[in-house]
Backbone as CSV, one residue per row, in Angstrom:
resi,resn,N_x,N_y,N_z,CA_x,CA_y,CA_z,C_x,C_y,C_z
1,GLN,2.980,20.014,1.694,3.083,18.752,1.189,2.924,17.640,1.519
2,VAL,2.873,16.327,1.810,3.242,15.145,2.385,4.535,14.432,1.286
3,GLN,5.357,13.625,1.927,6.478,13.132,1.238,6.372,11.715,1.545
4,LEU,6.178,10.875,0.917,5.681,9.115,0.578,7.107,8.921,0.711
5,VAL,7.618,7.883,1.739,8.393,6.532,1.093,8.509,5.648,1.164
6,GLU,7.993,4.322,0.147,8.055,2.822,0.203,9.324,1.803,0.596
7,SER,9.299,0.949,1.536,10.557,0.181,1.676,9.997,-1.183,1.745
8,GLY,10.453,-2.528,2.017,10.095,-3.548,2.031,9.789,-4.630,0.879
9,GLY,10.306,-3.973,-0.239,9.972,-4.879,-1.304,11.131,-5.542,-1.239
10,GLY,10.917,-6.448,-2.164,11.755,-8.408,-2.859,11.434,-8.703,-4.001
11,LEU,12.504,-9.829,-4.154,12.017,-11.153,-4.352,11.130,-12.413,-3.376
12,VAL,9.875,-13.378,-3.126,10.195,-13.905,-2.685,9.513,-15.186,-3.230
13,GLN,9.966,-16.589,-3.162,9.004,-17.517,-3.319,8.123,-17.379,-3.597
14,ALA,6.795,-18.079,-4.229,5.523,-17.725,-4.386,5.603,-18.527,-2.855
15,GLY,4.056,-18.465,-2.155,4.011,-18.417,-0.532,4.189,-17.411,0.580
16,GLY,5.794,-17.048,0.038,6.315,-16.477,1.181,5.506,-14.915,1.780
17,SER,5.993,-14.253,2.724,6.078,-13.396,3.049,6.894,-11.673,2.618
18,LEU,6.102,-10.711,2.006,6.765,-9.673,3.069,5.806,-8.396,2.986
19,ARG,6.637,-7.198,3.861,6.416,-6.635,5.065,6.878,-5.183,4.063
20,LEU,5.595,-4.342,3.463,5.836,-3.131,3.422,6.152,-2.088,4.411
21,SER,6.572,-0.812,4.370,6.482,0.703,4.871,6.402,1.540,4.278
22,CYS,5.634,2.223,4.140,5.392,3.842,4.203,5.438,4.205,4.805
23,THR,6.603,5.343,5.063,6.733,6.298,5.623,6.700,7.869,4.943
24,ALA,6.394,8.437,6.106,6.162,10.002,5.686,6.589,10.832,6.272
25,SER,6.837,12.142,5.336,7.531,13.577,6.020,6.418,14.406,5.580
26,GLY,7.444,15.721,5.895,6.782,16.843,6.122,5.272,18.035,6.382
27,ARG,4.419,16.222,6.808,3.289,16.338,7.101,2.964,15.576,8.600
28,THR,2.503,15.703,9.160,1.942,14.716,9.480,0.306,13.858,8.666
29,ILE,0.269,13.022,9.323,-1.004,12.031,7.894,-1.913,11.371,8.745
30,SER,-2.045,12.151,10.216,-2.817,11.382,10.808,-3.866,11.666,10.167
31,ARG,-4.504,12.987,10.677,-5.674,12.865,8.687,-6.266,12.583,7.180
32,TYR,-5.140,11.471,6.472,-5.558,11.471,5.753,-5.288,9.903,5.842
33,GLY,-6.606,10.131,4.388,-6.415,8.664,4.044,-5.482,8.139,3.579
34,MET,-5.642,6.579,3.809,-4.173,5.946,3.211,-4.541,4.611,2.172
35,GLY,-3.839,4.440,1.571,-3.891,3.026,0.504,-2.378,2.524,-0.245
36,TRP,-2.393,1.559,-0.625,-1.599,0.834,-1.207,-2.122,0.537,-2.444
37,PHE,-1.055,0.625,-3.830,-1.773,0.641,-5.344,-0.764,-0.628,-5.682
38,ARG,-1.296,-1.149,-6.639,-0.022,-1.926,-7.460,-0.264,-1.714,-8.822
39,GLN,0.355,-1.607,-9.350,1.400,-1.191,-10.750,1.628,-2.549,-11.109
40,ALA,1.241,-3.456,-12.308,1.870,-4.402,-13.310,1.819,-4.288,-14.366
41,PRO,3.225,-4.826,-14.573,3.461,-4.605,-16.283,2.199,-4.680,-17.194
42,GLY,1.941,-3.481,-18.317,1.385,-3.310,-18.873,-0.186,-3.229,-18.463
43,LYS,-0.315,-2.938,-17.131,-1.109,-2.698,-16.551,-1.688,-1.565,-16.046
44,GLU,-3.096,-0.898,-15.742,-3.578,-0.046,-14.759,-2.653,-0.125,-13.378
45,ARG,-2.566,1.180,-12.738,-2.636,0.793,-11.177,-3.987,1.086,-10.656
46,GLY,-4.179,-0.196,-9.391,-5.535,-0.548,-9.077,-4.906,-0.415,-7.946
47,SER,-5.868,-0.380,-7.113,-6.243,-0.395,-5.367,-6.118,-2.275,-4.760
48,VAL,-4.693,-2.013,-3.819,-5.047,-2.939,-3.098,-4.839,-3.126,-1.385
49,ALA,-5.824,-2.292,-0.851,-5.609,-2.328,0.319,-5.339,-0.508,0.418
50,ILE,-7.205,-0.468,1.136,-7.182,1.107,2.191,-7.434,1.290,3.534
51,ILE,-7.239,2.159,4.093,-6.889,2.465,5.189,-7.537,3.493,5.595
52,ASN,-8.524,3.863,6.564,-8.873,5.529,7.434,-7.814,6.225,8.129
53,TRP,-8.304,7.446,8.116,-7.562,8.311,9.283,-6.673,7.961,10.426
54,SER,-8.304,6.304,11.298,-8.017,6.372,12.156,-7.451,4.554,12.405
55,GLY,-7.986,4.244,11.172,-6.744,2.730,11.052,-8.311,2.145,11.433
56,ASP,-9.661,2.592,11.378,-10.291,1.325,12.168,-10.808,0.752,10.522
57,THR,-11.325,0.974,10.058,-12.052,1.231,8.614,-10.894,0.585,7.016
58,THR,-10.756,-0.578,7.002,-9.983,-0.645,6.154,-11.188,-1.691,4.231
59,ASP,-10.404,-1.803,3.613,-11.264,-2.350,2.426,-9.727,-2.517,1.475
60,TYR,-9.743,-4.279,1.175,-9.002,-4.885,0.103,-9.725,-4.898,-1.142
61,ALA,-9.305,-5.004,-1.828,-8.953,-5.796,-3.290,-9.448,-7.487,-2.577
62,ASP,-10.420,-8.092,-3.624,-10.700,-9.171,-3.592,-9.853,-10.222,-4.105
63,SER,-9.039,-10.407,-4.325,-7.712,-10.728,-4.999,-6.919,-11.150,-3.570
64,VAL,-6.265,-9.950,-3.039,-6.069,-10.336,-1.494,-6.540,-10.729,-0.352
65,LYS,-7.688,-10.704,-0.482,-8.326,-10.567,1.145,-7.957,-11.940,1.509
66,GLY,-7.294,-11.621,3.275,-7.112,-12.877,3.735,-5.616,-13.662,4.156
67,ARG,-5.031,-12.242,2.236,-3.681,-12.603,2.734,-2.466,-11.386,3.098
68,PHE,-3.168,-10.483,2.716,-2.653,-9.048,2.712,-3.621,-8.167,3.833
69,THR,-2.666,-7.450,4.989,-3.672,-6.506,5.749,-2.401,-5.749,5.792
70,ILE,-3.561,-4.283,6.188,-3.077,-2.869,6.112,-3.669,-1.875,7.883
71,SER,-2.265,-1.548,7.831,-2.498,-1.107,9.061,-1.439,0.379,8.947
72,ARG,-1.398,0.990,10.020,-0.861,2.315,9.944,-1.114,2.750,11.937
73,ASN,0.440,4.073,11.640,0.942,4.156,13.145,0.873,6.001,12.792
74,ASN,-0.168,6.560,13.620,0.128,7.913,12.643,0.919,8.356,14.046
75,ALA,1.297,7.619,15.219,2.467,8.639,15.836,3.924,8.517,14.867
76,GLU,4.266,7.279,14.549,5.138,7.264,13.785,5.292,7.587,12.078
77,ASN,4.569,8.150,11.769,3.904,8.726,10.284,4.476,7.738,9.159
78,THR,3.354,6.125,10.024,3.820,4.999,8.857,2.768,4.477,8.666
79,MET,2.440,4.132,7.535,1.575,2.624,7.112,2.651,1.680,6.586
80,TYR,1.374,0.630,6.615,2.461,-1.339,6.615,1.228,-1.434,5.698
81,LEU,2.272,-2.339,5.264,1.296,-3.659,4.214,1.784,-5.270,4.213
82,GLN,1.199,-5.993,5.713,1.536,-7.305,5.874,0.924,-7.769,4.547
83,MET,2.133,-8.123,4.107,1.934,-9.256,2.412,1.982,-10.813,2.934
84,ASN,1.090,-12.108,3.174,1.347,-13.057,2.848,1.248,-14.305,1.667
85,SER,1.496,-15.370,1.834,0.815,-16.426,1.089,1.012,-15.532,-0.351
86,LEU,2.290,-15.202,-1.030,2.335,-14.288,-1.739,2.221,-15.332,-3.114
87,HIS,1.084,-14.761,-4.091,1.174,-15.118,-5.837,2.222,-15.152,-6.289
88,PRO,1.927,-15.317,-7.665,3.024,-14.666,-8.378,2.200,-13.407,-9.298
89,GLU,1.120,-13.809,-8.732,0.174,-12.927,-10.081,0.134,-10.905,-8.961
90,ASP,0.793,-11.563,-7.991,0.827,-10.439,-7.038,2.196,-9.405,-7.695
91,ARG,2.566,-9.993,-8.219,3.649,-8.571,-8.692,3.422,-7.554,-9.533
92,GLY,4.061,-7.094,-9.277,4.208,-5.384,-9.346,4.732,-4.212,-8.765
93,VAL,4.753,-3.309,-9.011,5.718,-1.976,-8.140,4.167,-1.629,-7.737
94,TYR,4.466,-1.187,-5.764,3.495,-1.357,-5.715,3.512,0.513,-4.780
95,TYR,2.846,1.002,-4.436,2.866,2.391,-4.330,1.834,2.761,-3.586
96,CYS,2.749,3.731,-2.396,1.263,4.028,-1.053,0.748,5.577,-1.797
97,ALA,-0.132,5.988,-1.086,-0.365,7.050,-1.809,-1.691,8.102,-0.273
98,ALA,-1.883,9.045,-0.207,-2.262,10.331,0.366,-3.159,11.091,0.028
99,ALA,-3.860,10.613,0.636,-5.818,11.319,0.171,-6.130,12.411,1.089
100,PRO,-6.127,13.512,1.586,-6.420,14.550,2.565,-8.197,14.653,2.674
101,ALA,-8.358,13.891,2.032,-10.473,14.104,2.141,-10.717,12.846,1.598
102,GLY,-11.312,12.207,3.255,-12.213,10.668,2.322,-10.973,9.557,2.377
103,ASN,-11.870,8.515,1.439,-10.944,7.252,1.227,-11.764,6.653,0.593
104,SER,-10.641,6.237,-0.327,-11.308,5.631,-1.772,-10.921,4.648,-2.176
105,ARG,-10.949,3.842,-3.032,-9.940,2.645,-4.001,-10.140,3.553,-5.444
106,SER,-10.382,4.371,-5.763,-9.750,5.100,-6.794,-8.665,5.941,-6.966
107,THR,-7.816,6.118,-7.418,-6.275,6.327,-7.575,-7.002,8.445,-7.835
108,ARG,-8.611,8.281,-8.303,-8.274,9.930,-8.499,-8.378,10.795,-7.435
109,LEU,-8.747,10.092,-5.920,-8.417,10.984,-4.460,-7.244,11.424,-3.889
110,TYR,-6.012,10.494,-4.529,-4.657,10.183,-4.069,-4.336,11.453,-4.927
111,ASP,-3.404,12.576,-3.692,-2.883,13.268,-4.527,-1.450,13.518,-3.862
112,CYS,-1.032,12.149,-2.719,0.473,12.579,-3.095,0.633,10.551,-2.616
113,TRP,1.946,10.837,-3.422,2.117,9.364,-3.591,3.578,9.099,-3.484
114,GLY,4.133,7.463,-3.176,5.587,7.366,-2.876,6.266,6.964,-4.486
115,GLN,7.088,6.593,-4.413,7.973,6.453,-5.742,7.947,4.591,-6.020
116,GLY,7.251,3.930,-5.428,7.490,2.753,-5.968,7.773,1.927,-4.710
117,THR,8.092,0.526,-5.054,8.851,-0.568,-4.463,8.416,-1.839,-5.301
118,GLN,9.510,-2.209,-5.892,8.675,-4.030,-6.774,8.224,-5.355,-5.436
119,VAL,7.749,-5.947,-5.374,7.017,-6.685,-4.909,7.389,-8.426,-6.074
120,THR,7.893,-9.530,-5.988,7.859,-9.916,-7.020,7.794,-11.059,-6.376
121,ALA,6.906,-11.840,-6.707,6.892,-13.331,-6.092,7.216,-15.003,-6.851
122,SER,7.843,-15.556,-6.646,8.347,-16.455,-8.541,7.422,-17.696,-7.797
123,SER,7.517,-18.195,-9.166,6.578,-20.137,-8.982,7.991,-20.610,-9.044
């Protein structure tokens, strides 16, 4: 089983940047589809960005396109989310997740989840 740990969240001013990291242990993630998901207060968890096993295919929520970049380093068993030009509405708990088969923006495909890291951009 893969264990995932997120880091890099915090509080920044609107317009600022953060870089989230997701470090995996227990098993290599080199063949897993991976994703970042966000849960804002009172809302369901939704997809922010996903990346396929090799890193050559990505997809983003419309609200973050052009501002966020997902990437991965399979040799280091790590995935990243570079977040630029943060908006107050980007606030939430960000979770990384791994899917053993395929790649999707649906949470149902992912069976491994981290504990989450809080991101807040103050206005």
